[in-house]
N, C-alpha and C positions, 0 to 999 in steps of 0.2 A: 669724493675721495675720502677714505677713512683716515683718521689721525693715527700716527704711529703708536700711540699708547694702546690702542685696541689690539694690535699685534702682540704686545707684551701681555695683556690680560688674557688673550686666548691661550698663551703658553702656560699660565699659572696652574691649571689642573694637572699638567704633566709633572709638576714639582711636588706632588703629594708625598711620595716616599722621601723626598729631601727633608721634610719636616721631621720624620722619624729618625733618619740617619743623622741629621744635624743635631737633634736633641741628644742622641747617644754620644756623638763625638764631643759635643759641648760638655756633657757630664764627665766624660773621661778626661778632657782637658782641665776641667775644674778640679778633679781629684789630683791630677799631676801637679797643678799649680799649688795646691795645698801642701803637697809633699816637697816640691822643688820650686819655691817662689821666684827664683831668678830666671826661670825658663819662660815666664809669662810673656815677655816681648816676642820671643820666637813663635810661641803658640798662637798668639793673636795675629801676628803677621801671616803665618801659614794659613790660619782660618780665613782671614780676609781674602787672600789669594784664591783659596779653594772656592769660597762663596762667589767671588767675582767671576771666576772662570765658568762656574756652573750657571750663573745667571746670564752671562753672555751667550753661552751655548744654547740655553733655553730660549733666549730672545731671538736668536738668528736661525733656529730650526723650526 
């Protein structure tokens, strides 16, 4: 029986575009935070939710 970690590792190649998209979104968030520093908490919270949902979808598909 295979450990559950291998299922996660098998799904990693599917996340190739996520690196590019994540980098672009992070860059945009950084610029927004430089302009509006008080919005940082909301952007970080939204970013964590998005990455968490994408990771769960990649894991279970």
